[in-house]
N, C-alpha and C positions, 0 to 999 in steps of 0.2 A: 927283407931287401937288400940287396948289396949295394956297395957305394956307387957304382956304374949307373944302376936303375933310378936311384934317388937322386942323383946328379940330372938325370934326364928330365925326371919328374920335375925338379925344381926349376929347371930351363923351361920346360913346358908351361906349367905353371905362370912363370914370369912372363913368357910371350902370351899367354892368355889376358894375362891382366894389362900387357901393353896394348893389345887389340882392343880390349874394353874401354881402355882410355881414349884411343884415337876414335873408336866408335861413337863414344860419348862427346867428344869434341867436336865431330864432323856431322853426325847426324841432326843436330838442331840445325846447322848452317842448310843442310840438305833440304830440311822441311821447309826454312823460310824461303829458299830459292824455289820450292815448288809453289808455295802460298804466293809469291809476288809474280809469278808466271799466271797463275790463275786469276790474279787480280788485273794482270795486265801491266803491270810495271816493268816486267823483264819481257823482252822478245821470245817467242816461243820457237822461232826457227834461227839457227845459227845464220851468222853472216856469210854469205857466200863469197869464195874468193873470184877476183877479177878475171883470172886467166887460168889454164890449164897448168901453167907452170908454178904460179902461186899456189894452187891445191895441193901438187906434187911436192912443194917445198914444205908446206905445214904438216902434212902426213909423214914426211920423212923427219922432219923436226920431231914429232910426238913418238915415232918409233926407234930413233937411234939412241936415245938413253937406255932403251930396256937391251939393245944388243951387248951392251956392257956389264949387264948384270948376271951374275955367277952362273 
């Protein structure tokens, strides 16, 4: 294996490890949220915006950060 491919393999395994850690931390929170919704402690439907302009603002605010990603 050359130095280039070993470096790629190392960075790939590092990325996989990071994803496993992230998934390991967020998955229990997801399961807890689903359980709380089933029990009825969390609302099942998201709160709807009061107006069309408010809806556009929230959607734009959610999308704008992705425009600056790589």
